[in-house]
C-alpha positions in Angstrom: -19.3 8.0 -16.8 -15.8 7.6 -18.3 -12.8 5.8 -17.1 -11.2 7.3 -14.0 -8.0 9.3 -14.6 -6.3 7.7 -11.7 -8.0 4.5 -10.5 -8.5 3.7 -6.9 -5.9 1.0 -6.9 -3.2 3.1 -8.7 0.3 1.6 -8.1 -1.1 -1.3 -6.0 0.2 -4.1 -8.2 -0.5 -7.1 -5.9 -3.4 -8.4 -3.8 -1.1 -8.0 -0.7 -0.5 -4.3 -1.6 -4.2 -3.7 -2.0 -5.0 -5.5 1.3 -2.4 -3.5 3.2 -3.4 -0.1 1.7 -7.2 -0.5 1.9 -7.2 -2.4 5.2 -4.7 -0.2 7.1 -3.3 2.9 5.4 -6.1 4.4 3.4 -7.6 6.3 6.3 -4.3 7.6 7.7 -3.0 11.1 7.0 -0.3 11.6 4.5 3.0 12.5 6.3 6.0 13.6 4.3 9.1 12.9 6.5 11.4 14.5 3.9 10.1 18.0 3.7 11.7 21.3 4.8 8.6 22.8 6.5 9.6 23.4 10.2 7.9 20.9 12.4 6.3 23.7 14.5 4.5 24.9 11.4 3.1 21.4 10.7 2.1 21.0 14.4 0.3 24.4 14.3 -1.4 23.5 11.0 -0.1 26.6 9.3 -2.1 27.7 6.4 0.1 28.8 3.5 -0.9 31.6 1.1 0.0 29.5 -2.0 1.9 26.5 -3.3 5.0 28.6 -3.9 5.3 29.3 -0.1 4.9 25.6 0.7 7.3 24.4 -2.1 10.0 27.0 -1.8 9.9 29.0 1.4 12.1 26.9 3.6 13.8 24.6 1.1 17.4 25.8 0.6 18.0 22.9 -1.9 15.4 24.3 -4.3 16.8 27.8 -4.0 20.3 26.5 -4.8 19.1 24.5 -7.7 17.3 27.5 -9.2 20.4 29.7 -8.8 22.4 27.0 -10.5 20.0 27.0 -13.4 20.4 30.8 -13.8 17.2 32.0 -12.1 17.8 35.5 -10.8 16.8 35.4 -7.1 16.8 38.2 -4.5 19.5 37.9 -1.9 17.9 37.3 1.5 18.7 35.6 4.8 15.5 33.7 4.4 16.6 31.6 1.4 
């Protein structure tokens, strides 16, 4: 079998980093504290239809950035 695309110890540059990750964090869920998904939707384990919904639906910063870059977006109170 060929070389892994992303090795198991990716970004773990020291023995201490590896020990902390594999000994404590590896089995924990990934939690993104800087997202714009309403906490209620996270708590209810909402299933999104696609990545666009997750990435754009509630994030006014991304909508503003797209408008600034000239993307023609529909006017709506949801974005």
